N, C-alpha and C positions, 0 to 999 in steps of 0.2 A: 851671548846670549842667543837662547833660542826662544821660540813661540809657540803654543799648541792648544787644540781646544782639547780636554780631557774629562773624564767622569771620574769623580774620588770613589775609591772603592773602599779603602780603609787607613786608617792611623795609627800609628803605636807611637810610644813614649820614648824618646831615644836616651834622654837625659833630664834633668830637671826644668831645661830651657830649651830643649829643640826636639821634634817632632819627624818622625818617617812618617812620608804620604804614599801612599800606593795610588797607582792611577791609571787608567787604560786611554791613550790617547789617541784620537784620528790621524794625526800624522805619523806618530812613533811606533803606534802600541804601548804595550806592557810599560810602564815607567816606575820608579823607585826614586823618593826626593827625599833630600831632609831638608828642614828650614833652618834658618839662620836662628841664633838665638832669639833675638827680638820680636822676630815674626810674628808671636802669635797675642803679643802686648800689644798690638794695634788693632785695634776693633775693626777695622776697614779692611781686616783679612779674615773675612768668616768663612767657616769651612765645614761643609756640611757631607754625609756621607751620600752617595750618590748625587751627589752636585755636577751639573755640567759648568765647566769653570774655563777662562783662560788662563793657560800656566806660562808664566816666563821663567826660565831656569839658564843656567851654566850648564850645555850640552858638553857630555865626555863620553865617548862610546867605549871606553875602557872602566870607567867607574860605576862600581856597581850600585851606588847613590849620586844621581844628580843633584846640584844644588840649586834650592829652590830662592825664586827671587820673588814671585810676587804670583797672587790668584785672586781672579778677577770673578764671581758670578754671572754669567751670560743670561740664565733665565731666572724670573722670579717666581717660583714655586712653592709658595705659602701653606699650603695646605697640607706637602707632605709634611712637613716638620710641626705641625701642631696638632697630628693626628695619630692616636699611640696605635693604632692599628698598621696607619700607611708607613708609620717609622719603622716598627717592627718588621715588616716585609723588605724595608730599603737595608736594615741590617742584616737577613738572609740574603738579599741580592748582593750585598757588598760581598758578603764574607763566599760566597759561590764564585762569585766572578773573580775574585780576589786569587782562589784556590785554580778555576779554571784556565785563568788568563797569564799567568804567570812566564808563559814564552810566546804568548801571541804576539805576532808581530802586525803591521798594520792591515786593517781589515776595514773596509767604509760602511760595507752593510752591516756589520756587528755592531760598531761603533752606532751606526744610524737606528738599528733595531735597539739597541739599549735605551740611547735617547729618547725615540718614541714613544717607550716604554714606560720610561719615567714620568714623561709628560701627562700619558693618559692616566696612569695611577694619581697622578696630582688632581686630575680633574673627575676623575671618577667618583661615584655615589652610590653606585650598586652594583654587586657581582665580583666585590674586591678579592674576595677569596679566591674564587676560580680565577680570575687574571693573574694571580701569583703561578699559579699552574701554568697557565698559556705561557707565561712569560718563562719557564723552568725547561718545559717540553722543547718549545720553539728554538731555545739556546741551542738545546745538542745539536741541530742540524748547522747552527752557524760556527763551531768549533769543531766539525768535520763527524757529527757522528749524527744524520739524520735520519728521524723515523719514517719506514717506508711507508706514508699510507696507502698508495696504491695498493697495497697489497691487502688491504682492509675487506673484508667480505661478513654478512651479519652472521653471528655465530662463531669470529674467529675470537683466537685469544692471540696474546702478546709474547713474543720470545725476545726475552732478555740480551739474548747474545748476538742477534744480528740486525734487530730492531724491527721484523717483520712481523704482520700478523699473518696466523696459520692456523690450520684445524685444529682441535682440542685434541685429538686421537695421539699419542705416542709422542707427544713434546714435553721431554724432561725441563727443558730451560724456559718453559712456559710458568709464567707467574701470577698470569692474570685470569680471572674470567671474563667473559663472553661480554658481560656488562662493562666491566671496568674495561676492556678492550674498546668498546663503543666508548666508552669516554675520554681514554686518550686519543683516539681516532678524530672526534670533535675538537678536542682542546687544539690538536695540530693542525685543522683544516678549517674552523669557522671563523667567521667575520668577526674582528675583536668586539665590537658592538654587540653580537648576540654570546659572547660568551656567560655573562649573567643568567641566560636561559637555560644553559647546562644543567639538570636537575640533580645536584651534591649536595649529601649531608657532610656532616664533621665526617664520619666515617670512611665515606667514601673519598674525602679528600684527604684523609691521613692516609688511605692505602695508595692514593696515587702519589703522593708525597715520597712515601717511601720505594716506590717503584722508580721514580726519577731519578732517585739519589742513589738506589742500585745499580740502575742503570750507566750514571756516570761510574761511580765504582768501576764496575765491569771493563768497562772501556776504555778509561783513563788512570786506572791504580789511584784513585783517591779515596783516601778517609773521610768520609763529611761526619765528621765530629765535632758538628756545632750545634751552640746552645740555642740559638735562636730559631734552629727545626722545633725545637718542642714549645716555645713559643707560639710559633706560627699555630701548631697544635692547637694549643690552647684557646688562642683570641678568638677564632671560627668554631667555637663552640655553638650547638642550636640549643 
C-alpha cells in the first residue's frame, strides 16, 4: 500500500462499476488509478476535479493502472464547486494538465503551483478571467517552456517559436501585436493580487487564450481540441 498527496485531473468511466482517475501527485508525479467496483457507492468518497486529496493505492511500477483504495479530500474548497464560472475553469485546467503532465515525474514546484492556484481560485472574487490566463501562461515555465520575460521591451511583440519578445520588424513567427505582448508580459510577471488590474476585455482574453494554446501546441505537439476552451470564451463575455 502506498500513500500520496495528489490533485485529481480527470475521471473516465471504465465500466458500469469502475472509474479510472488521473491525478498528479507530489511524490510520484502523474498517476492513473482504477477504482474498485464498490468505490463510488460509498458517499464518503467524494471526487471532484482539481481536488487536493490524500490517495491510498496498491503501487506497481510495471502496471499502467494502479489499484485505488481510498481518496480523502485534504482541503475544504466549497466555492469552487458551487460557482459555475470557477467550475468551468477547473474543467479547463483539468483537461490541460491531463494532456501536459502525462509523462511528468515528481516536480514539487509544479505541484505547489497548481495547489496554490486552486486555493486562490476558491477565494477569489475579482479578476477570475485574468487569473485563468495567468495560470495557463505561468504553467508553461513549470513544464519546461518558460516565456523569456527579460526580453520584453515596450513596443516588442511575442515570438511563438522561442518564447522571446522581440522587435516587430521581419519576425514571421510573431503572432501578437505590442499590446498583446505587453499583456503576456504582465500575466507572467505581476503579483497575483494585481492580475485583476490588467485591463482585458473579452476579445483580448480570447486572443491571449489562443496564443497560449498555440504556444503549447508548437512546443509539445499537443492538439488542444477541448470543448471547455469555448465555454471559457463564452462565460467571460462582457
